[in-house]
LUMKOLDREN-163842 format. One line per 8 residues: number of its first residue (from 1); their letters; for each residue y, z, x of N, C-alpha, C. Coordinates in pm, 1 decimal, m for minus. Each point is the difference from the previous one (the first is absolute). Last residue first. Layout:
<nodes>
NUM	A	Y/Z/X/Y/Z/X/Y/Z/X | ...;
</nodes>
This chain:
<nodes>
214	XXXXXXXX	18346.7/12709.3/10936.7/m32.9/12.2/m141.5/46.9/133.3/m55.1 | 39.8/m94.1/457.6/97.9/m79.7/m75.5/m27.6/8.4/m149.3 | m301.6/200.2/310.5/123.3/77.4/m14.4/101.1/m73.2/m89.2 | m405.5/m213.7/118.8/m26.3/104.9/m96.8/127.1/80.5/m27.0 | m3.1/m328.9/336.3/3.1/m62.7/m131.3/m16.6/105.8/m108.8 | m44.6/144.9/439.8/140.3/m37.0/m26.4/12.9/m62.5/m138.4 | m435.0/102.6/160.2/74.7/121.4/m31.6/144.9/m30.2/m35.8 | m280.0/m350.8/150.5/m39.1/43.1/m133.5/80.7/122.3/m44.2;
206	XXXXXXXX	52.8/m158.8/440.2/61.4/m90.8/m96.8/m31.2/41.0/m142.5 | m205.3/244.9/340.9/144.8/22.2/4.9/69.5/m88.1/m102.7 | m459.8/m58.9/61.9/29.1/123.4/m72.8/149.0/29.0/m3.5 | m161.5/m364.0/255.1/m8.3/m27.8/m142.9/33.0/121.7/m83.4 | m28.8/52.3/461.9/119.8/m78.5/m32.7/1.7/m31.2/m148.6 | m381.1/209.5/164.6/112.6/93.0/m4.8/130.6/m72.3/m33.5 | m392.9/m256.8/60.0/m10.6/82.1/m119.7/117.5/94.5/m14.8 | m38.3/m259.6/388.7/35.5/m84.7/m114.1/m3.6/80.1/m129.7;
198	XXXXXXXX	m145.7/213.5/392.7/144.6/m21.8/2.2/46.1/m82.8/m118.3 | m461.2/64.3/63.4/63.1/124.8/m41.7/151.0/m15.6/m6.1 | m245.2/m363.5/163.8/m29.4/22.0/m141.0/69.7/124.6/m51.8 | 28.5/m96.1/460.6/76.8/m97.3/m77.9/m20.3/23.0/m149.1 | m254.3/256.9/297.4/139.9/41.2/7.1/86.0/m92.3/m84.8 | m448.2/m115.6/48.1/12.5/120.7/m81.9/144.3/46.4/m4.2 | m113.5/m356.1/279.3/m2.8/m42.5/m140.2/14.6/118.4/m93.5 | m28.5/74.8/475.0/128.1/m59.8/m42.3/1.6/m40.0/m146.7;
190	XXXXXXXX	m316.5/405.4/157.6/2.4/m144.1/17.7/132.8/m56.6/m50.1 | m90.5/509.0/206.8/16.5/m79.7/m122.5/8.1/m148.5/29.9 | m267.6/370.6/287.5/123.7/m78.0/13.8/15.1/m87.0/m124.4 | m366.9/291.1/14.7/94.9/77.4/80.7/134.2/m70.6/17.7 | m331.8/m59.9/m428.5/32.3/m67.5/125.3/100.6/82.9/78.1 | m351.3/211.4/m356.5/138.0/m46.1/14.3/21.5/m62.0/136.3 | m394.9/228.0/m154.1/11.8/m114.9/m90.2/140.5/m59.3/6.0 | m293.6/276.1/399.1/102.2/6.7/m103.9/m3.1/m124.3/m87.2;
182	XXXXXXXX	m213.4/312.8/446.0/m44.6/m96.2/m100.1/95.4/13.0/m117.9 | m58.0/164.6/561.5/74.3/m1.8/m125.6/m56.2/m108.9/m89.4 | m189.2/90.4/420.6/78.6/123.7/m5.7/85.2/6.9/m125.7 | m479.5/m247.6/200.2/114.9/m17.6/m88.4/72.3/134.0/m12.6 | m272.3/m115.4/453.8/m24.3/27.6/m141.6/124.5/m32.5/m80.8 | m252.2/m132.4/514.5/89.6/93.7/m64.3/m37.5/22.3/m144.3 | m72.5/m320.8/494.6/m70.2/85.9/m94.4/95.2/103.5/m58.6 | 18.3/m508.0/245.5/79.0/119.4/m25.5/m71.2/83.6/m106.0;
174	XXXXXXXX	m43.3/m451.8/373.9/m62.2/75.2/m108.2/71.9/133.7/m11.2 | 135.3/m527.8/202.6/m12.8/145.1/15.8/m73.0/57.8/m119.9 | 130.6/m507.2/296.3/m38.4/76.3/m118.4/m7.6/148.4/31.9 | 151.7/m555.5/164.3/m1.6/141.4/33.7/m35.6/75.5/m127.3 | m37.2/m559.6/196.2/15.2/111.3/m92.2/3.0/137.0/63.0 | 101.0/m577.6/49.7/m49.0/114.7/74.9/29.6/124.7/m83.2 | 129.0/m462.9/m107.7/m115.6/61.1/m65.5/m68.6/105.6/87.0 | 422.5/m236.1/82.0/m116.4/m59.1/65.7/m130.9/53.8/m57.6;
166	XXXXXXXX	431.0/159.2/m142.8/m3.9/m142.2/m33.7/m116.2/m74.1/66.7 | m71.0/522.6/m86.8/117.9/m75.9/42.3/m18.9/m147.7/m32.5 | m203.6/474.2/m254.2/m22.2/m103.3/101.0/130.6/m70.0/35.3 | m260.1/482.2/m248.4/115.1/m90.7/12.8/m30.6/m103.7/107.0 | m233.9/432.6/m329.0/m19.9/m111.6/91.1/119.4/m92.1/m0.1 | m197.6/533.3/m159.0/111.4/m94.5/5.1/m31.3/m108.5/102.0 | m245.5/413.8/m321.8/m19.0/m90.0/113.9/109.4/m106.1/m6.6 | m119.6/523.7/m214.3/83.1/m120.5/m5.2/m22.6/m79.7/128.2;
158	XXXXXXXX	m285.4/401.9/m305.3/36.5/m61.8/127.3/84.9/m123.9/m25.4 | m101.1/497.7/m280.6/m10.9/m145.6/3.4/42.7/m51.0/136.9 | m74.8/471.9/m360.7/m2.9/m54.1/135.0/m24.7/m149.3/0.1 | 237.3/344.8/m369.2/m109.5/m95.4/17.0/6.6/m60.7/139.6 | 337.2/299.5/m180.5/m106.1/56.4/81.2/m118.7/m91.4/19.0 | 298.6/m59.5/m428.3/52.8/57.8/123.8/m115.4/65.9/75.3 | m196.1/m354.3/m310.0/107.4/96.4/m22.1/53.7/45.2/135.7 | m355.9/m384.0/m294.3/60.6/49.8/123.3/114.6/93.9/m31.9;
150	XXXXXXXX	m284.6/m260.1/m311.6/4.6/145.9/1.2/50.9/56.1/131.9 | m66.3/m469.5/m89.5/82.9/43.6/m112.0/12.9/151.8/m7.8 | m287.9/m225.9/318.5/141.1/2.7/38.2/91.3/48.2/m112.7 | m506.2/176.4/m4.7/61.9/m132.0/15.0/148.5/14.5/29.2 | m358.3/384.0/157.1/71.5/m46.4/m120.0/55.1/m140.8/23.9 | m244.1/242.5/335.1/m71.6/44.3/m120.1/65.8/m48.1/m129.1 | m5.0/m253.4/495.6/82.5/86.7/m83.8/m79.0/42.6/m123.6 | m43.7/m262.7/499.3/m84.5/72.7/m94.5/84.5/99.4/m78.2;
142	XXXXXXXX	216.8/m325.2/283.6/m139.4/m44.6/8.7/m88.7/66.2/m104.7 | 537.6/m149.1/23.0/m81.7/120.5/m12.4/m145.1/m44.7/m5.8 | 519.9/m228.0/142.1/m144.8/m4.9/m12.1/m60.3/140.2/m13.1 | 460.3/m377.6/30.5/m34.6/140.0/m26.3/m147.9/4.6/m37.8 | 328.2/m363.5/273.4/m124.3/17.2/m74.1/m28.1/150.0/m13.0 | 417.4/m378.9/128.8/m38.6/141.1/m1.5/m120.2/12.4/m93.0 | 253.3/m431.9/302.2/m76.3/56.1/m110.6/m19.1/151.1/16.1 | 251.3/m449.0/189.0/38.0/141.1/10.0/m64.2/74.7/m116.7;
134	XXXXXXXX	m69.4/m463.8/58.6/54.4/24.0/133.7/37.1/146.3/22.4 | m158.1/m159.8/m419.7/m108.6/m20.7/94.5/45.6/23.6/143.3 | 268.1/267.5/m381.2/m40.6/m138.3/24.0/m115.6/m9.7/99.4 | 118.2/420.6/m363.3/78.8/m76.3/97.5/m66.5/m135.7/26.0 | m331.8/375.0/m187.2/138.4/m36.0/m31.2/64.8/m68.5/120.4 | m501.2/214.5/m229.0/59.7/m92.2/96.1/141.7/m35.8/m46.3 | m422.3/396.2/m82.4/127.1/m56.2/m43.5/50.2/m90.9/111.6 | m501.1/264.6/m167.8/85.4/m75.7/90.5/130.0/m39.4/m68.9;
126	XXXXXXXX	m496.6/336.4/m26.4/124.5/m49.3/m59.2/88.2/m66.0/105.4 | m524.3/198.7/m145.4/70.7/m58.7/114.2/122.7/m69.6/m57.3 | m327.1/421.9/m204.8/80.2/m121.4/m10.9/53.5/m42.4/137.1 | m471.0/287.5/m185.8/136.6/10.4/50.5/69.6/m136.1/m11.8 | m462.0/75.3/m105.2/81.9/61.1/m103.7/144.5/20.1/42.8 | m375.0/m221.3/236.7/2.2/145.4/21.1/77.5/72.7/m110.3 | m24.9/m478.5/40.5/m127.1/52.0/m51.9/m8.4/151.5/13.9 | 489.9/m221.6/m46.8/m114.1/m10.2/90.1/m126.1/59.6/m64.0;
118	XXXXXXXX	483.0/m235.4/m178.0/m90.0/113.3/m22.2/m126.4/m20.4/83.5 | 521.3/m180.4/61.4/m140.0/m42.9/0.3/m87.4/124.6/m15.0 | 551.6/m171.1/m96.8/m99.6/103.0/27.4/m138.7/m62.1/m2.6 | 540.7/m195.9/101.9/m122.8/1.0/m79.9/m88.4/116.9/42.0 | 531.0/m287.2/43.4/m89.6/107.3/39.4/m123.7/m6.4/m86.8 | 485.3/m317.4/150.9/m119.1/36.5/m76.4/m72.2/121.2/58.1 | 367.4/m364.8/138.0/39.8/98.2/m101.2/m121.3/41.3/m82.1 | 194.0/m305.4/468.9/m114.0/64.8/m64.9/54.3/102.1/m99.8;
110	XXXXXXXX	235.5/m462.9/229.1/5.7/139.5/m44.9/m131.4/41.4/m66.7 | 66.7/m422.6/226.3/133.3/55.1/23.7/7.9/147.0/m39.6 | m413.5/m358.2/157.4/41.9/105.6/m92.5/134.2/58.2/42.0 | m169.6/m523.8/84.6/m13.7/134.9/54.7/57.6/102.4/m98.3 | 12.9/m488.2/m46.9/m117.0/65.8/m58.9/m23.0/140.2/55.9 | 366.2/m286.9/153.4/10.3/16.9/m146.1/m115.2/77.3/m61.7 | 124.1/105.7/511.1/m42.6/m120.6/m72.1/7.3/25.3/m150.7 | 85.8/319.4/370.4/111.1/m57.3/m76.6/m34.7/m130.8/m71.4;
102	XXXXXXXX	m168.2/406.8/332.0/m65.6/m47.6/m122.2/105.1/m54.7/m95.7 | 93.5/212.3/429.2/m57.2/m133.6/19.1/m66.1/m56.6/m126.5 | 444.4/366.4/139.2/m145.0/m9.6/m13.6/m49.4/m142.6/16.4 | 465.0/177.0/47.0/m41.1/m65.1/m123.7/m148.5/m13.1/m20.5 | 206.0/224.4/380.1/40.1/m142.2/m0.6/m52.1/m74.3/m123.1 | m235.0/449.3/27.5/97.2/m43.3/100.3/24.2/m150.7/m11.0 | m141.7/420.9/m374.3/m51.1/m108.2/83.9/109.0/m44.6/97.2 | 33.1/505.3/m186.0/15.5/m139.8/m38.0/m73.0/m95.0/94.3;
94	XXXXXXXX	87.1/534.1/m196.5/m82.7/m66.2/101.1/m6.8/m146.6/m40.2 | 263.8/490.2/m161.7/10.2/m145.1/14.9/m86.0/m48.7/115.8 | m31.3/437.3/m354.6/12.7/m36.8/140.6/m3.4/m152.0/14.6 | 108.8/96.5/m485.5/m56.6/94.3/95.9/25.7/m44.6/142.0 | m50.7/m222.0/m549.7/81.0/31.2/118.1/m71.3/97.9/90.7 | m180.2/m265.1/m392.2/134.9/39.6/m38.5/89.1/28.0/120.3 | m468.5/m306.6/m145.3/62.3/82.9/103.2/145.1/28.4/m38.2 | m422.7/m103.5/m348.5/115.4/m57.9/70.0/55.8/100.5/99.4;
86	XXXXXXXX	m441.6/m146.6/m380.4/57.0/93.3/97.4/116.0/m68.6/71.1 | m384.7/m61.9/m456.4/119.5/m36.3/76.2/45.7/111.2/94.1 | m524.8/m112.6/m150.8/122.5/47.7/m63.3/116.8/m17.2/96.2 | m533.1/m226.7/m77.5/114.4/37.9/83.4/112.5/53.9/m87.1 | m413.7/m187.7/m170.6/m4.7/144.3/28.9/117.1/46.7/86.9 | m87.6/m467.2/m122.5/54.4/77.6/m112.1/5.0/150.2/26.5 | 30.9/m407.9/367.9/m96.7/95.7/m52.9/63.1/84.8/m110.6 | 242.6/m357.6/231.3/m139.2/m46.2/6.9/m102.8/94.5/m60.9;
78	XXXXXXXX	525.4/m136.9/m30.0/m70.0/124.9/m30.6/m149.8/m31.8/m3.4 | 497.3/m245.0/201.8/m139.8/m0.2/m40.2/m48.5/141.4/m29.9 | 464.0/m355.1/81.2/m45.5/138.4/m16.6/m141.4/m2.5/m56.0 | 377.8/m352.1/284.8/m110.0/21.3/m94.3/m42.6/146.8/0.0 | 336.6/m202.5/295.6/46.0/56.3/m127.1/m109.7/25.4/m101.1 | m22.6/m149.9/473.6/43.0/m111.0/m86.2/43.7/47.1/m138.5 | m177.1/300.8/331.9/129.6/m52.0/45.5/50.8/m114.9/m85.5 | m324.1/361.6/m232.8/m7.0/m87.8/116.5/138.9/m53.7/35.1;
70	XXXXXXXX	m238.0/454.4/m257.9/106.1/m99.1/m8.8/1.3/m81.3/128.3 | m353.5/336.7/m306.8/29.8/m58.5/131.4/108.6/m104.2/m22.5 | m152.4/459.0/m319.3/26.7/m140.3/31.1/6.1/m28.8/149.6 | m164.1/368.9/m452.8/36.8/m19.4/139.9/11.5/m147.0/34.3 | 78.5/219.9/m506.6/m94.8/m63.0/93.3/54.4/m14.5/142.1 | 113.2/402.4/m357.8/51.5/m133.2/31.2/m91.5/m63.2/103.6 | m38.0/453.1/m161.9/m7.5/m82.5/m120.7/48.2/m143.1/23.6 | 6.6/362.7/327.0/m139.2/m24.7/m33.2/m16.8/m87.0/m124.4;
62	XXXXXXXX	372.8/67.0/397.3/0.3/m9.0/m146.2/m140.2/m41.8/m42.5 | 290.2/213.7/466.5/m115.1/m63.8/m61.7/16.5/2.9/m151.8 | 299.5/56.3/501.9/m5.3/10.2/m144.9/m125.7/m68.8/m50.1 | 171.4/250.5/489.8/m60.7/m114.5/m66.5/m5.1/27.1/m150.0 | 222.2/180.7/508.0/m0.7/18.9/m145.1/m54.0/m127.9/m62.5 | m29.6/262.0/516.5/8.5/m120.0/m81.7/0.3/39.7/m147.7 | 47.5/213.9/550.4/6.8/19.8/m144.5/12.6/m134.9/m68.9 | m157.8/259.0/514.8/50.7/m112.0/m79.0/0.7/35.8/m148.0;
54	XXXXXXXX	m26.9/224.7/538.5/m16.0/25.4/m142.7/67.1/m112.4/m78.4 | m228.6/4.1/522.1/118.5/m9.3/m85.7/m36.8/32.7/m145.2 | m315.8/m31.8/375.4/55.4/130.8/m31.0/123.2/m3.2/m88.4 | m109.7/m429.9/295.7/m95.6/100.7/m44.6/69.0/133.5/m24.6 | 330.8/m405.6/m44.5/m105.2/32.1/95.0/m92.8/105.6/m57.7 | 476.1/m350.9/m78.5/m113.8/65.2/m64.4/m108.7/25.0/103.6 | 444.9/m241.6/38.2/1.9/143.9/22.3/m112.5/76.2/m66.1 | 96.7/m488.5/34.8/61.5/63.7/m116.2/m5.8/152.2/6.8;
46	XXXXXXXX	m192.9/m274.6/338.9/137.6/m47.1/m10.2/74.6/65.1/m116.4 | m463.3/82.0/51.8/78.1/66.4/104.6/146.6/m39.5/m4.3 | m304.4/m219.7/m287.0/23.5/137.8/m42.0/84.7/76.0/100.6 | m132.6/m445.9/99.8/92.3/2.9/m113.7/33.9/142.8/m41.1 | m305.5/m200.8/358.1/121.5/75.7/32.9/98.0/17.3/m115.2 | m462.5/m207.4/52.9/115.3/m88.9/m17.6/131.5/71.4/30.7 | m414.1/236.5/14.3/m3.6/m103.6/103.9/119.9/m93.7/m9.7 | m149.8/450.2/m224.8/131.0/m64.1/12.2/3.8/m102.4/113.0;
38	XXXXXXXX	m279.5/391.1/m327.6/m35.0/m122.5/72.3/127.6/m83.4/7.2 | m193.4/527.0/m166.2/112.0/m82.7/46.3/m52.0/m118.0/79.8 | m86.1/491.1/m325.8/m65.5/m119.0/52.3/106.6/m103.6/32.1 | 115.0/414.2/m189.1/m107.2/45.6/89.3/m85.9/m115.6/50.7 | 493.3/162.9/m275.7/m65.9/m113.3/66.2/m106.1/52.7/96.4 | 168.9/256.6/m453.2/20.0/m5.2/144.5/m79.5/m115.3/59.9 | 232.8/97.5/m525.3/m114.4/16.4/88.2/37.7/m16.5/146.1 | 150.6/m20.2/m578.5/42.8/44.0/132.8/m123.5/22.3/85.1;
30	XXXXXXXX	170.4/m247.0/m510.0/m101.1/29.2/102.5/67.1/48.1/127.3 | 108.6/m54.1/m558.6/60.9/13.6/132.2/m106.8/46.7/98.0 | 13.2/m266.5/m506.7/m71.8/87.1/91.9/71.7/0.9/135.4 | 91.8/m132.5/m555.0/47.5/m13.3/137.3/m67.8/104.3/87.9 | m89.5/m285.0/m493.9/m8.0/128.8/67.6/34.4/m22.0/146.8 | 89.3/m275.6/m514.5/m32.4/5.6/143.0/m8.3/143.4/50.1 | 34.6/m253.8/m470.2/m50.5/131.7/39.1/m35.6/3.8/148.9 | 385.6/m303.5/m266.0/m139.6/19.0/m37.9/m46.1/139.2/43.2;
22	XXXXXXXX	453.8/m189.2/33.4/m77.5/37.1/118.1/m148.9/13.0/m29.4 | 333.0/m98.8/m336.3/8.5/m108.1/97.2/m83.0/28.6/124.2 | 55.0/325.3/m350.1/m94.5/m105.1/m35.0/m0.4/m110.7/104.9 | 316.1/352.0/43.6/m135.6/46.8/24.0/m102.4/m109.6/m27.0 | 452.0/m88.7/m96.4/m19.1/11.4/145.2/m142.6/40.3/30.1 | 126.6/m8.7/m450.9/m10.3/m135.4/52.2/m23.8/1.6/150.0 | 87.7/407.3/m211.0/m133.7/m48.0/m34.8/m21.4/m139.8/53.3 | 427.5/184.5/48.0/m95.2/67.0/88.2/m142.8/m44.5/m27.2;
14	XXXXXXXX	344.3/m163.1/m281.4/16.2/m53.2/135.4/m103.8/60.7/93.4 | 19.6/170.5/m436.0/m50.7/m137.1/m1.7/6.4/m61.0/139.4 | 193.3/423.1/m70.3/m145.7/8.0/5.0/m63.0/m138.5/2.0 | 463.1/23.4/m59.8/m35.3/42.1/135.6/m151.6/6.3/15.7 | 169.5/m86.8/m427.0/18.9/m116.0/86.9/m37.4/33.1/143.9 | m2.8/347.4/m319.6/m109.1/m94.4/m23.6/9.3/m121.5/89.6 | 349.2/311.1/10.0/m120.0/56.9/61.3/m118.5/m94.2/m17.5 | 397.4/m116.6/m217.7/14.9/m17.3/144.9/m123.3/53.9/72.7;
6	XXXXXX	18.2/66.6/m465.0/m10.4/m143.5/29.1/5.7/m24.2/149.8 | 70.9/439.2/m157.3/m140.1/m39.0/m14.6/m20.9/m147.5/33.5 | 439.3/175.7/m6.7/m75.0/54.4/113.0/m145.3/m43.2/m5.7 | 278.0/m115.3/m363.3/39.8/m74.7/120.2/m81.1/46.8/119.9 | m50.3/231.0/m405.9/m65.5/m129.6/m4.0/29.5/m79.9/125.6 | 223.0/408.9/m48.8/m143.0/20.9/22.3/m74.2/m133.4/3.8;
</nodes>
């Protein structure tokens, strides 16, 4: 009995450590239809994207972690305390062409932020920016009765995607839709989580063998 309780306690310790390592992120799955299209650079057409297409994006937000801008020179900035953290997880692939053109050290390599603005009408204007300056996704709600921390399945939102080529010629689209899933669990386990869990299980095996020898 004691042996079983010790092993169970060790397993719970590993699982708690995995949970703590993720803090409190929330994963939002967006689905929508392309209803606005600007493709003078031809980038979207080359990638098979056109009006009427259904797109999906997964974005993670953490309202307890500060939002950031990361530059090509490696510097990280948090210019506004009201920003919270956001990150692109996956979905429909829309990429810049030929590496884009914003490659100077002071150019933005990655957007990781969102914020709410309380309007005089009592509604909220909410924004999320993720990915890079050459391939940005901007999630936008103009008039929401609730702040972003209260978004749920069915919340309507617009996604605006902008990409450019090495000559700084751009293409963009607007995609109106909603969140079809909201979860506190990452749909795709992170490599560090898998490594941590694996290390814990290996340790448990060794601990169990030592316990038997006694």
